[in-house]
C-alpha positions in Angstrom: 155.6 170.4 178.6 156.4 167.1 180.3 156.7 168.9 183.6 153.3 170.6 183.1 151.7 167.3 182.3 153.2 165.7 185.4 151.9 168.5 187.6 148.4 168.1 186.0 148.5 164.3 186.6 149.6 164.8 190.2 146.8 167.4 190.8 144.3 164.9 189.3 145.5 162.1 191.6 145.4 164.3 194.7 141.8 165.5 193.9 140.6 161.9 193.4 142.3 160.7 196.5 140.5 163.3 198.6 137.2 161.7 197.4 138.1 158.2 198.5 137.7 156.5 201.9 140.8 155.4 203.9 139.8 151.8 203.1 139.7 152.6 199.3 143.1 154.3 199.4 144.5 151.2 201.0 144.1 149.5 197.6 146.9 151.8 196.3 149.4 150.4 198.8 150.6 147.8 196.3 151.1 150.4 193.5 154.4 152.1 192.9 154.0 155.8 192.6 155.9 155.7 189.3 153.3 153.3 187.9 151.1 156.1 186.7 148.8 154.0 184.5 148.0 151.5 187.3 147.4 154.4 189.8 145.1 156.1 187.3 143.1 152.9 186.7 142.7 152.3 190.5 141.7 155.9 191.1 139.3 155.9 188.1 137.6 152.8 189.4 137.2 154.2 192.9 135.9 157.4 191.5 133.2 155.5 189.6 132.5 153.5 192.7 132.2 156.8 194.6 129.7 158.1 192.0 127.6 155.1 192.5 127.5 155.5 196.2 126.6 159.1 196.0 123.9 158.4 193.5 122.5 155.7 195.9 122.6 158.1 198.8 121.0 161.0 196.9 117.5 161.8 198.2 115.5 163.4 195.4 113.1 164.9 197.9 115.6 166.5 200.2 116.0 170.2 199.6 119.1 172.3 199.7 119.0 175.2 202.2 117.4 178.5 201.0 118.2 181.9 202.5 116.7 185.4 202.9 117.7 187.9 200.2 119.7 189.8 202.9 122.2 186.9 202.9 123.0 187.3 199.2 126.7 187.6 198.4 127.5 191.0 196.7 129.1 190.9 194.3 128.5 187.2 193.4 131.9 185.8 192.3 132.7 185.1 188.6 134.0 181.6 188.0 134.9 179.8 184.8 137.8 178.0 183.1 138.8 181.3 181.5 139.1 185.0 182.6 136.2 187.4 183.0 137.5 189.4 180.0 136.9 186.3 177.9 133.2 186.0 178.7 131.2 185.0 175.6 128.9 187.5 174.0 125.7 185.8 172.8 123.0 187.3 170.5 119.8 186.8 172.4 117.7 187.7 169.3 119.3 184.9 167.3 119.5 182.4 170.2 117.8 179.0 169.9 118.1 176.2 172.5 118.7 172.9 170.6 117.3 169.6 171.8 118.5 166.1 171.0 118.5 162.5 172.1 115.6 160.8 174.0 113.2 163.7 173.6 109.9 163.6 171.8 109.6 167.3 170.9 112.9 168.4 169.5 111.9 171.8 168.1 114.4 174.6 169.1 113.3 177.1 171.7 113.7 180.9 171.4 114.3 183.1 174.4 110.8 184.6 174.3 109.3 181.1 174.4 111.5 180.2 177.3 110.8 183.4 179.2 107.0 182.7 178.8 107.3 179.6 180.9 106.1 179.6 184.5 109.1 180.7 186.6 110.2 180.3 190.2 113.0 181.9 192.3 115.5 180.5 194.8 118.1 182.0 197.0 120.6 179.2 197.4 124.3 178.7 198.1 126.8 177.9 195.2 129.6 175.7 196.5 132.8 175.7 194.5 135.2 172.7 194.4 138.0 175.3 195.0 136.7 175.8 198.6 134.6 179.0 198.5 130.9 179.5 198.5 128.5 182.3 197.7 124.7 182.9 197.9 122.7 184.2 195.0 119.1 184.6 193.8 118.2 182.7 190.6 114.9 182.7 188.7 113.7 180.4 185.9 111.7 177.4 185.1 111.9 174.1 187.1 114.0 171.8 184.9 111.6 168.9 185.7 108.8 170.9 184.2 110.7 171.8 181.1 111.7 168.1 180.6 108.1 167.2 180.9 107.0 169.8 178.3 109.5 168.6 175.7 108.6 164.9 176.2 112.0 163.8 177.6 112.3 160.2 178.5 112.4 160.5 182.3 113.6 156.9 182.6 116.8 157.7 180.8 120.1 157.8 182.8 121.6 161.2 181.9 120.9 164.7 180.7 123.8 166.4 178.9 124.6 170.0 178.1 126.6 171.7 175.4 127.4 175.3 176.0 128.2 178.3 173.8 131.6 178.7 175.5 132.6 175.1 174.6 132.0 173.9 178.1 130.0 170.7 178.4 128.6 168.5 181.2 126.0 166.0 182.3 123.9 165.1 185.3 121.9 162.1 186.5 118.2 162.1 185.8 117.3 162.0 189.5 119.1 165.4 189.9 117.5 166.7 186.8 114.1 166.1 188.3 114.9 167.5 191.7 112.5 170.3 192.5 115.3 172.9 193.0 117.1 172.1 189.7 116.3 175.1 187.5 116.9 176.5 184.1 117.9 180.0 185.2 117.1 183.1 183.0 117.5 185.8 185.7 119.9 186.7 188.5 118.7 189.1 191.2 116.3 191.6 189.7 117.4 191.4 186.1 118.3 189.1 183.2 121.2 186.7 183.8 124.3 188.8 183.1 126.8 187.4 180.6 129.4 186.6 183.3 126.8 184.4 185.1 125.8 182.5 182.0 123.5 184.6 179.7 121.1 183.6 178.3 120.6 180.6 180.4 122.4 178.4 183.0 121.5 175.3 185.0 121.2 176.0 188.7 121.6 172.9 190.8 122.0 173.7 194.5 122.5 170.0 195.4 125.7 169.8 193.4 129.1 171.5 193.3 129.4 174.6 191.2 131.2 173.1 188.2 128.1 170.9 187.7 126.1 174.1 186.9 126.7 174.8 183.2 126.4 178.4 181.8 125.6 179.7 178.3 123.6 176.5 177.6 123.2 176.0 173.8 121.9 172.4 173.7 120.3 169.8 175.9 120.2 166.1 175.2 118.9 163.0 177.0 120.7 159.7 176.8 121.6 156.4 178.3 125.2 156.7 177.2 127.6 158.3 179.7 128.3 161.8 178.4 131.1 162.8 180.7 131.9 166.5 181.2 134.6 169.1 180.8 136.2 168.7 184.2 135.0 165.1 184.7 137.0 164.0 181.6 140.1 165.5 183.4 139.5 163.4 186.5 137.0 165.3 188.6 134.3 163.2 190.3 131.2 163.0 188.1 128.3 163.0 190.6 129.8 165.8 192.8 127.0 166.4 195.2 127.4 169.3 197.5 
């Protein structure tokens, strides 16, 4: 177990180091490699600094590239922290999207209510932190429109997500309001398949794939940093693509 923990810590350090500038990495020069706590503190501080810089550079009006349907990757890859044979089965008839936090109208939403909202489509590229990418067609409601309908406080810092498969995550409000950020109910010509996040996922073409939660069960708005499944293990939080 100690060996596995050491490997996990090493992978975390290597991932964070890749997100830092050469100048930032020079701060580690005075740290012994065996001084794990100090290395983690420095890398954590620089990751937070990196989040701030990415947030400052983010242009809420700049659109991610969109593609013709002929460019769609077929089949679109499955990706999760578990195997495809472990994809969660969710009863759509009993499903209700829960709302919490800095939201005026907190009533749960059923799937028929969500499906009745005005919907748009996008053919955009999903970019995975593992180094691969794929293009898919997603349809659903603009997240900014949904946040407006439920009376979310649009001056809040974060929007968080809890998922039916125990995944969780969060994004900044500027990304939530980006015109391409979408609550997706459909993939291609049909409903969102379970392996892609049925009954609903968040599609954010301006962020890396792990920032696109699937099987969303609850949404909350807050000023308190919510973290995320991978971010709490050392991944960069902002993670723009």
